[in-house]
ZALUMBA-48572 format. One line per 10 residues: number of its first residue (from 1); their letters; for each residue x, y, z of C-alpha. Coordinates in nm, 3 decimals, padded with zeros to 5 digits. Layout:
N
NUM> a> X/Y/Z | ...
***
This chain:
519
1> mryrkikkiv> 07.718/10.321/12.409 | 07.921/09.987/12.344 | 08.174/09.907/12.077 | 07.829/09.591/11.925 | 07.602/09.846/11.928 | 07.834/10.122/11.776 | 08.020/09.828/11.539 | 07.638/09.764/11.440 | 07.539/10.126/11.291 | 07.861/10.168/11.056
11> nlqedifrpl> 07.748/09.873/10.855 | 08.056/09.883/10.596 | 08.015/09.761/10.240 | 08.274/09.489/10.328 | 08.263/09.351/09.887 | 08.536/09.603/09.840 | 08.720/09.450/10.110 | 08.804/09.078/10.035 | 08.874/08.980/09.710 | 08.622/08.811/09.428
21> aepfpveeky> 08.568/08.519/09.337 | 08.557/08.616/08.951 | 08.648/08.964/08.877 | 08.483/09.169/08.705 | 08.554/09.300/08.319 | 08.844/09.545/08.249 | 09.022/09.631/07.938 | 09.182/09.880/08.045 | 09.115/10.156/07.801 | 09.060/10.444/08.103
31> ifksayelae> 09.229/10.332/08.425 | 09.573/10.505/08.492 | 09.500/10.751/08.243 | 09.534/11.147/08.375 | 09.226/11.349/08.461 | 09.337/11.573/08.222 | 09.324/11.324/07.985 | 08.964/11.133/08.040 | 08.858/11.535/08.112 | 08.934/11.590/07.703
41> mirkgrassl> 08.830/11.232/07.609 | 08.432/11.347/07.753 | 08.452/11.655/07.631 | 08.512/11.541/07.253 | 08.315/11.265/07.213 | 08.611/10.947/07.239 | 08.467/10.856/07.579 | 08.118/10.864/07.752 | 08.192/10.903/08.164 | 07.943/10.652/08.181
51> evvqehinhi> 08.267/10.396/08.034 | 08.546/10.627/08.239 | 08.350/10.524/08.541 | 08.231/10.214/08.525 | 08.583/10.095/08.445 | 08.714/10.256/08.784 | 08.403/10.090/08.950 | 08.541/09.756/08.841 | 08.897/09.777/08.911 | 08.836/09.902/09.285
61> knnnwkvnal> 08.592/09.617/09.316 | 08.857/09.364/09.140 | 09.118/09.526/09.399 | 09.066/09.763/09.656 | 09.037/09.479/09.886 | 09.439/09.442/09.845 | 09.577/09.813/09.987 | 09.194/09.941/10.160 | 09.245/10.301/10.026 | 08.826/10.349/09.946
71> vwlyendale> 08.667/10.291/10.237 | 08.282/10.376/10.094 | 08.238/10.259/09.690 | 07.941/10.522/09.589 | 07.858/10.296/09.264 | 07.512/10.396/09.208 | 07.480/10.780/09.221 | 07.895/10.802/09.070 | 07.683/10.623/08.781 | 07.378/10.838/08.768
81> aarhadeeia> 07.579/11.138/08.730 | 07.809/10.953/08.476 | 07.488/10.924/08.267 | 07.407/11.347/08.326 | 07.723/11.359/08.248 | 07.672/11.221/07.901 | 07.322/11.416/07.783 | 07.485/11.719/07.889 | 07.834/11.656/07.632 | 07.478/11.582/07.442
91> vgkpagllhg> 07.350/11.857/07.443 | 07.633/12.113/07.390 | 07.581/12.200/07.758 | 07.936/12.400/07.852 | 08.187/12.124/08.054 | 08.361/12.203/08.357 | 08.737/12.111/08.373 | 08.706/11.746/08.491 | 08.331/11.705/08.389 | 08.258/11.331/08.399
101> vpvtvkehfw> 08.587/11.275/08.481 | 08.596/11.013/08.863 | 08.760/11.185/09.153 | 08.810/11.028/09.559 | 08.776/11.271/09.790 | 08.911/11.172/10.183 | 08.730/11.023/10.377 | 08.678/11.334/10.638 | 08.536/11.592/10.410 | 08.175/11.585/10.385
111> vkgkptnvnd> 07.955/11.447/10.079 | 07.570/11.484/10.144 | 07.396/11.154/10.288 | 07.779/10.981/10.325 | 07.925/10.872/10.597 | 08.223/11.044/10.787 | 08.372/10.930/11.146 | 08.718/10.989/11.095 | 08.783/10.633/11.162 | 08.612/10.631/11.469
121> lrfagfkapr> 08.402/10.430/11.636 | 08.268/10.779/11.866 | 08.174/10.931/11.529 | 08.004/10.586/11.424 | 07.714/10.645/11.249 | 07.725/11.050/11.107 | 07.632/11.139/10.769 | 07.683/11.397/10.596 | 07.409/11.672/10.608 | 07.591/11.862/10.323
131> ngamvnnlla> 07.837/11.886/10.082 | 08.152/12.094/10.196 | 08.336/12.377/09.999 | 08.591/12.143/09.849 | 08.313/11.875/09.748 | 08.131/12.126/09.586 | 08.377/12.313/09.402 | 08.509/11.966/09.259 | 08.124/11.900/09.141 | 08.124/12.218/09.001
141> egaiiigstn> 08.348/12.170/08.785 | 08.191/11.867/08.668 | 08.390/11.592/08.880 | 08.220/11.247/09.003 | 08.272/11.154/09.346 | 08.347/10.834/09.279 | 08.411/10.694/09.625 | 08.561/10.823/09.970 | 08.939/10.712/10.077 | 09.084/10.578/10.396
151> npemlldyqt> 09.224/10.788/10.684 | 09.387/10.719/11.058 | 09.204/10.755/11.334 | 09.122/11.153/11.394 | 09.388/11.194/11.146 | 09.657/11.162/11.385 | 09.876/10.912/11.238 | 10.166/10.883/10.898 | 10.004/10.550/10.864 | 09.628/10.490/10.775
161> hgqiyptasn> 09.491/10.292/11.075 | 09.165/10.342/11.290 | 08.844/10.173/11.445 | 08.672/10.152/11.223 | 08.762/10.044/10.872 | 09.086/09.794/10.784 | 09.371/09.902/10.786 | 09.539/10.085/10.461 | 09.859/09.895/10.285 | 10.086/10.084/10.048
171> pfdftrtpgg> 10.082/09.931/09.639 | 10.383/09.882/09.608 | 10.486/09.648/09.945 | 10.156/09.522/10.131 | 10.414/09.526/10.461 | 10.457/09.873/10.453 | 10.203/10.146/10.472 | 10.073/10.410/10.236 | 10.100/10.686/10.442 | 09.901/10.913/10.682
181> stgggaaava> 09.676/11.108/10.684 | 09.579/11.124/10.343 | 09.690/10.729/10.284 | 09.365/10.596/10.147 | 09.385/10.861/09.908 | 09.770/10.797/09.819 | 09.662/10.414/09.758 | 09.389/10.477/09.489 | 09.557/10.736/09.313 | 09.880/10.471/09.254
191> sgfspadmgs> 09.634/10.194/09.253 | 09.470/10.378/08.990 | 09.120/10.326/09.156 | 09.108/10.718/09.058 | 09.357/10.960/08.885 | 09.321/11.248/09.127 | 09.238/11.227/09.493 | 09.120/11.585/09.742 | 09.315/11.520/10.092 | 09.429/11.776/10.313
201> davgslrvpa> 09.774/11.878/10.507 | 09.856/11.967/10.800 | 10.207/11.855/10.916 | 10.272/11.620/10.636 | 09.939/11.444/10.572 | 09.922/11.510/10.136 | 10.352/11.486/10.063 | 10.430/11.179/10.338 | 10.204/10.970/10.164 | 10.217/11.144/09.819
211> afcglyalkv> 10.655/11.028/09.805 | 10.568/10.715/09.996 | 10.332/10.601/09.725 | 10.519/10.798/09.423 | 10.287/11.084/09.313 | 10.255/11.441/09.345 | 10.064/11.625/09.589 | 09.997/12.064/09.614 | 10.094/12.210/09.994 | 09.861/12.504/09.932
221> tektldlfda> 09.916/12.848/10.072 | 09.816/12.882/10.433 | 09.435/12.997/10.396 | 09.387/12.976/10.033 | 09.173/12.647/10.062 | 08.844/12.664/10.272 | 08.925/12.375/10.478 | 08.691/12.394/10.742 | 08.365/12.413/10.572 | 08.195/12.123/10.644
231> nwpasidkyl> 08.524/11.824/10.702 | 08.446/11.646/11.029 | 08.206/11.514/11.165 | 07.962/11.699/11.365 | 08.138/11.995/11.286 | 08.006/12.327/11.415 | 08.195/12.495/11.187 | 08.364/12.724/11.480 | 08.732/12.668/11.470 | 08.897/12.873/11.766
241> fremavpgpi> 09.296/12.773/11.686 | 09.311/12.624/11.379 | 09.648/12.719/11.160 | 09.904/12.465/10.910 | 09.610/12.271/10.799 | 09.496/12.321/10.375 | 09.298/12.119/10.149 | 09.454/11.987/09.837 | 09.539/11.754/09.566 | 09.711/11.438/09.509
251> trsvddlelm> 09.775/11.292/09.178 | 09.996/11.053/08.947 | 10.099/11.422/08.689 | 10.139/11.793/08.736 | 09.902/11.858/08.439 | 09.651/11.643/08.687 | 09.799/11.841/09.017 | 09.710/12.191/08.843 | 09.391/12.082/08.699 | 09.288/12.007/09.085
261> wnalrrnspy> 09.434/12.289/09.222 | 09.216/12.513/08.950 | 08.892/12.329/09.008 | 08.928/12.338/09.389 | 09.011/12.740/09.404 | 08.759/12.823/09.198 | 08.574/13.035/09.467 | 08.923/13.134/09.654 | 08.938/13.495/09.806 | 09.287/13.491/09.728
271> nnqlnavkpp> 09.262/13.421/09.370 | 09.405/13.756/09.285 | 09.744/13.684/09.542 | 09.748/13.319/09.299 | 09.703/13.514/08.998 | 09.900/13.737/09.021 | 10.262/13.590/08.906 | 10.581/13.646/08.669 | 10.561/13.525/08.311 | 10.678/13.137/08.327
281> kklshyriaw> 11.110/13.090/08.332 | 11.287/12.867/08.119 | 11.443/12.597/08.325 | 11.856/12.757/08.367 | 11.733/13.062/08.480 | 11.628/12.933/08.845 | 11.822/12.992/09.167 | 11.749/12.648/09.401 | 11.840/12.653/09.734 | 11.874/12.256/09.843
291> iddwgktiyt> 11.917/12.057/10.166 | 11.940/11.700/10.242 | 12.055/11.736/10.677 | 11.883/12.028/10.788 | 11.813/11.942/11.104 | 12.095/11.900/11.387 | 11.866/11.609/11.474 | 11.693/11.472/11.218 | 11.859/11.193/11.045 | 11.824/11.178/10.660
301> grdvkskmnk> 11.888/10.807/10.466 | 12.127/10.731/10.191 | 11.818/10.700/09.969 | 11.694/11.041/09.961 | 12.029/11.166/09.921 | 12.131/10.961/09.617 | 11.798/11.067/09.437 | 11.845/11.416/09.569 | 12.193/11.436/09.455 | 12.082/11.299/09.125
311> lisnlegegv> 11.804/11.562/09.124 | 11.994/11.834/09.177 | 12.308/11.747/08.918 | 12.074/11.660/08.641 | 11.946/12.058/08.709 | 12.319/12.154/08.705 | 12.324/12.016/08.401 | 12.048/12.203/08.241 | 12.195/12.508/08.333 | 12.013/12.584/08.682
321> ltfkdapdlf> 12.221/12.740/08.951 | 12.198/12.591/09.295 | 12.300/12.595/09.602 | 12.316/12.418/09.941 | 12.118/12.654/10.154 | 11.828/12.660/10.422 | 11.696/12.917/10.653 | 11.881/12.890/10.970 | 11.549/12.792/11.090 | 11.461/12.441/11.128
331> eemsqmamll> 11.474/12.376/11.531 | 11.250/12.667/11.531 | 10.980/12.593/11.319 | 10.995/12.202/11.378 | 10.878/12.336/11.811 | 10.655/12.558/11.637 | 10.433/12.319/11.405 | 10.443/12.083/11.755 | 10.299/12.383/11.952 | 10.044/12.532/11.659
341> asyswfldph> 09.944/12.119/11.638 | 09.899/12.068/12.014 | 09.644/12.383/12.014 | 09.376/12.265/11.796 | 09.401/11.905/11.923 | 09.371/12.004/12.284 | 09.161/12.340/12.252 | 08.927/12.200/11.980 | 08.541/12.293/12.061 | 08.472/11.903/12.061
351> witrkfskag> 08.550/11.782/12.400 | 08.592/11.446/12.256 | 08.878/11.545/12.003 | 09.073/11.673/12.343 | 09.056/11.339/12.538 | 09.157/11.081/12.274 | 09.418/11.297/12.107 | 09.578/11.315/12.472 | 09.533/10.908/12.453 | 09.680/10.880/12.080
361> lrmmkskrld> 09.929/11.089/12.194 | 10.061/10.950/12.452 | 10.235/10.647/12.263 | 10.482/10.906/12.071 | 10.823/11.093/12.199 | 11.000/11.341/12.012 | 11.420/11.464/12.024 | 11.251/11.810/11.909 | 10.947/11.868/12.135 | 10.793/11.569/12.361
371> plkmpqmvev> 10.387/11.543/12.318 | 10.379/11.355/12.659 | 10.381/11.747/12.736 | 10.167/11.923/12.477 | 09.829/11.855/12.685 | 10.001/12.051/12.962 | 10.150/12.244/12.801 | 09.788/12.424/12.621 | 09.578/12.297/12.920 | 09.667/12.617/13.084
381> knkknyqaal> 09.697/12.845/12.774 | 09.433/13.082/12.698 | 09.310/13.310/12.357 | 09.569/13.552/12.433 | 09.857/13.306/12.495 | 09.753/13.157/12.141 | 09.813/13.510/11.971 | 10.135/13.557/12.131 | 10.216/13.237/11.955 | 10.083/13.315/11.625
391> arrqeliert> 10.308/13.662/11.672 | 10.655/13.420/11.691 | 10.502/13.227/11.431 | 10.463/13.554/11.202 | 10.821/13.617/11.238 | 10.941/13.244/11.100 | 10.692/13.345/10.826 | 10.860/13.677/10.740 | 11.211/13.530/10.808 | 11.132/13.253/10.542
401> eeffhnydfl> 11.000/13.479/10.323 | 11.306/13.687/10.333 | 11.507/13.319/10.249 | 11.301/13.293/09.901 | 11.423/13.734/09.804 | 11.803/13.474/09.725 | 11.613/13.196/09.570 | 11.322/13.126/09.369 | 11.261/12.696/09.579 | 11.390/12.523/09.812
411> itpitagpai> 11.455/12.175/09.808 | 11.401/11.972/10.081 | 11.331/11.579/10.229 | 10.976/11.481/10.321 | 11.086/11.196/10.488 | 11.413/11.051/10.598 | 11.347/10.774/10.386 | 11.080/10.521/10.224 | 10.714/10.372/10.336 | 10.713/10.264/10.683
421> ekgpmaykik> 10.644/09.846/10.769 | 10.325/09.893/10.962 | 10.323/09.968/11.342 | 10.235/10.046/11.602 | 10.332/10.496/11.660 | 10.571/10.441/11.962 | 10.858/10.166/11.740 | 11.170/10.301/11.619 | 11.217/10.274/11.275 | 11.531/10.181/11.164
431> iddtkmhywd> 11.647/10.376/10.850 | 12.042/10.251/10.725 | 12.214/10.211/11.087 | 12.056/10.429/11.213 | 11.732/10.430/11.465 | 11.488/10.698/11.459 | 11.203/10.823/11.661 | 10.868/10.727/11.477 | 10.816/11.116/11.477 | 11.117/11.241/11.354
441> yfaygqvfna> 11.108/11.020/10.990 | 10.858/11.270/10.878 | 10.995/11.654/11.042 | 11.046/11.731/10.681 | 10.704/11.726/10.613 | 10.629/11.922/10.910 | 10.840/12.256/10.928 | 10.670/12.456/10.637 | 10.308/12.372/10.735 | 10.485/12.606/11.107
451> tghpaisipl> 10.499/12.881/10.809 | 10.209/12.842/10.588 | 10.424/12.821/10.295 | 10.301/12.649/09.955 | 10.490/12.286/09.832 | 10.490/11.998/09.593 | 10.558/11.675/09.648 | 10.772/11.520/09.355 | 10.836/11.156/09.263 | 11.225/11.074/09.188
461> gfsqnglpig> 11.237/10.697/09.137 | 11.321/10.418/09.317 | 11.492/10.308/09.670 | 11.717/09.993/09.608 | 11.459/09.772/09.781 | 11.226/09.926/09.510 | 10.984/10.124/09.744 | 10.901/10.485/09.605 | 11.106/10.821/09.736 | 11.000/11.179/09.697
471> vqvigkyyse> 11.099/11.567/09.767 | 10.919/11.907/09.806 | 10.985/12.179/09.638 | 10.871/12.478/09.884 | 10.862/12.834/09.747 | 10.734/13.138/09.851 | 10.411/13.224/09.940 | 10.122/13.247/09.635 | 10.356/13.038/09.440 | 10.179/12.714/09.309
481> kellhfarli> 10.227/12.862/08.941 | 10.553/12.874/08.948 | 10.624/12.589/09.200 | 10.356/12.425/08.910 | 10.499/12.524/08.579 | 10.914/12.431/08.738 | 10.730/12.126/08.833 | 10.664/12.027/08.516 | 10.978/12.168/08.323 | 11.183/11.918/08.553
491> eplhlgyskp> 10.992/11.595/08.431 | 11.185/11.507/08.187 | 11.484/11.510/08.533 | 11.351/11.209/08.731 | 11.108/10.942/08.666 | 10.800/11.010/08.794 | 10.520/10.787/08.857 | 10.497/10.418/08.753 | 10.231/10.137/08.804 | 10.281/09.915/09.101
501> tsmireyvek> 10.354/09.577/09.003 | 10.044/09.488/09.277 | 09.814/09.675/09.030 | 09.948/09.539/08.675 | 09.743/09.215/08.617 | 09.578/09.027/08.298 | 09.267/09.210/08.257 | 08.982/08.948/08.045 | 08.961/09.082/07.698 | 08.606/09.168/07.591
511> sptdsyvvs> 08.425/09.189/07.260 | 08.399/09.597/07.161 | 07.962/09.425/07.143 | 08.026/09.406/07.581 | 07.867/09.661/07.831 | 08.053/09.749/08.118 | 07.702/09.721/08.355 | 07.789/09.509/08.665 | 07.515/09.334/08.781
***
């Protein structure tokens, strides 16, 4: 099929990718409020879902062209769902955790009747025949899916660009990437387009964008949430070689992170393990390990080190016992992450995935494991060899779990530095006085996918040139509740989320009698 014919199939919503001659009215009553606040306001009748959703739609239409965060805006469906949500409140029906609250989802998750093409022309024209499992969980808790967010071609990059959608930009600096592969989701949440986005994380795909855009994100314990039900174009729901990848939320606050996590795990088969936690500790009762130069070949920039050291100092000031320590497994974990990724990419049931993933990965190089060799590595392997790799992986998991016998959590960087300038995957990244291979810049985000441990991204403030800096807090298996509790305790010790100046503007003042209806 030729390019022009495929291009016609896509039919992009061009109006969300270009500036308006006349902005839509926005009072900024609801945008930038948390999902937790909005849900409470709607439940108690202090706001209508219709007003909340309409203001978010107007804000998106006014500003999405700056960052290309959303690639589909479900305006009519969202407004109709908002009216229905308000009717249910009016008659006293029980409200779910996210009743009437607008949220976005990463484009690769199926939303019934909506396009899903992972930014690749080969999947152009595909529309989801049903909702995916995680989308259904959000809807069951009353969330309103306001739109789908941008992702890189076939989800295979730490930048968000591809064959179909305009390239996404970082709302703190349009010349830089918001990260990937949940880059559009991070840009949307940071820009106030939605209070929360559901993304996914296979080798840092939630935590990297969160760090680049000054947000919180939760990488859940592997397999506790269902990623693979209807999350890919023409999905056959059969995955022979799938490890590491998990769905999860990205938000502007810890409260919203917990709210989204509780909504997504409503029917998780692992809820007994996830709920089996000890009574919450006081901050001074924690033992924390941390590291800022873990891998022997991986450089960590001065901005990240400075913010990490300040956080550790603040923790010590609160009586927390801190130790500069980490499992002596970085190289093994890095190799395992790349090996498992190569299996999932090159032995996928879809031959087209194998073919074009190889082409993309030929642009990458790494000092730890050369992706150029990955196709050859796995093409001669079979299911028996894959099981042997999983056995080695289980040893890594057990050794990492042993590390957490001595510490509550481990704090590490997510990336070597702040958001990078947009460019080809092959280019070397300059940070301080050092040049790094592209893939190595993101190495800290990859290693805990190799073992499946949960982690929270924490925004710590800004670099010297005004870009967000984030770190991750990693815990033992099924420790999400404890991680969220700890993240909430330390909120006063760091800056957290701040609005990007690109989204702060003087909206037109409106009288109380004016409506929010978009013509």
